[in-house]
N, C-alpha and C positions, 0 to 999 in steps of 0.2 A: 698486790692485785699483777698480769700480768701485760701488755703490753698486746694493741693487736694489731700483727705484724700480720699473716695469713694464713689468719684464723678460717674456717668452712660458714658459713652461716650455717650448716648442724650444728655444727661444735657450739660456737658463741651465745644458738638457741636454745642444747641439754645446760653449759654453765646458767645463762640469763634465770633461768627457770626453772632449777637447782629447790627455792623455795621465794612464798613470798616474801617474807623478810631478807633473805638472800638479795633476790631480784629489789629490792626496794634502796641496798646499799648498795650493789652496783647500778644500780641507775645515777646516783650519783657521783662515783665514782671512775666509771667505764673510760676509759684513757683512748680517743681515736689514732693514736700509733705515733711516731718516734716522731721526733725533728727535723731528721735527716729524710724526711719521703718528696717524693714531687708531690707539688699539691692534685692534680689528678689527682695518683695513688691515695692520699687525706683525705678528698672530697668524696669517693671511691668506697675506702674504711669505715669514712665517718654516715653515708649512706647506707651502710653494708648494717652500720648499730645502731639507724633507727629503723629499721626496718625491723628489727628484731623489737625495738619497742615496740613497733605499729600491734608485732604477733603478741607482745605480755599484756597491752591494754585491754584486749580480746578479755584475758582472763580476769583482769583490773576492775572491769564495766559489768554494771546489767545493766538489760535492755528491760522494756515493759513486755510483757509476750505479745501486745498489737504486733512488734515492730518484726515477728514469723509466721510468716505463713501456716505454718504448725512446728511444731517436734524434734523435726529431723532438716526443716533448714536448714542455709549453710547463715556462715557471718561472711557478711560481707566485707571485707576491708579495701576503699579508692581509693586511685590519685586521682584526683580531678589538676590537669593541665598535664604543661612536661613532666613527664618520670623520672624523678630525678634519682631512682633505684634499679637503675639497668635491671636483671635478673634478678638481683637479691633479696629480693621481699617475693618472688614466686619461686625462692629455693627456701625462703625461710618461712613459709606455710605449708611449704609442699607437702602431704601427707600428715598434716596435724588436723589435733578437734578441740573443742573447747563443750564443755559442759555435753560432748556428745554427737554435738555442732561441726561440721568440717568445718574450712576455712577455706575463700575464696578470695583471688583478686583481679579487681577489673579500675577497668582508665576509659578516666572521663575525658571530653576535650571544651564539651561544659555543660553548665547544672541542671540543664533540663533535659542532658541523659540521664540522671539517678535518676534512678527505678526505687529497684532497693537498695542502703545503703548502712553498713552500722559503724563503721569506723570510713572516716574522709582526710585524710590525707588533700591540703591545698598548699597546691606548689604554689615556689615563690612570683613565677610566673604571672601569676595571679592574683598576683597583690593590689595590683591595681583596681583586683575587679570586689574586693574582699566583704565591702560590706553588702553589697548586691548578692551576695553569694549564697552571707548568713542568712539577710530577710527573704529568700530565692525556699532557707531550709529550715524556714523556722516553722517548728510543730512538729518537726517528724525527729527522729530520737537517733539521731546522729552525733558523734565520737566526734568534734572536729578537732584535725592538729594540722600544726603549722609550723613551722621552721622561725618566718620571719618575726623582724623586731620589735614589733607591736600585733605582734595576730593576737595575746589574749587585752589584750589592751581595747583589740578593737571589736573585739568578740566574741572570736575563737574563743575552744574550750583548754588544749594545751599544747602550751608552745616548746618543743626540744631546743631549746638554748646554748648552743655550742659558745664554752669561752675559758680558754689555757686548757685546749684538747680535753677537755670533759663533755657528757652533758648532762644539761639539769633543767631539771622541768618546772615550768611555769603554769600554773594553773586555775582557770577559771570559774569556780562554782557557782556562782550563779548561771552560767552558761546553763554549764550543764543543768544546773534543775531546768532551768528553764525549756529546755529542751526532755525533761524526765525522764535524762540519764545516771542511773546514779554511779560515781564511782568508790571502789573501797578504800575508806578510811587505811586501810596496808601504805596504796599510791599516794591521798595526799598527804601521809608523815613523811611523806619521801619528796616533799614538790611543793616551795614556795605560792603558795596562796594571793592570789590577787582578787583586789574589786574593783573591777576598772568608774572609773566618775562617771554621771549619765550626763 
């Protein structure tokens, strides 16, 4: 597997979405960069890769029909709190479609700004309000994603965990079921599944 050095988001996106099986394998093996990279560059690469993960989640998740106004409504991928992606998420989603639906990026400062959203990345900047945010989203079919250490244990659905220059997925299946969001078995096979104690 090649290191992600100066690879464009479009190139990473093409490689990662080559096939469902390939993507699942890559999701467990993606390297974030080389050891001699500066901390800022490593963080930038990390969120470039995480932007691709958000794009791919749209392909491996099903929402109930009521989550969309009509057959042409876009899939909204939102970021709540500080935006760690810079422009990488916008560049990754530009011109893309999933099931004939265009993909759009929305940014939110507060949870009450969220009207329509399908995949929501909750930034670490909002970690101290996570339970409050998740209660506000209850009964809405929104796939919640984060990268905080205890994100899934506190009720989030997918954690993008970074360890030893790799990203691995940790999924709270019960939280997804409660929100009426169906995660593909292909994605589940590539992840660590957890059931937080209540």
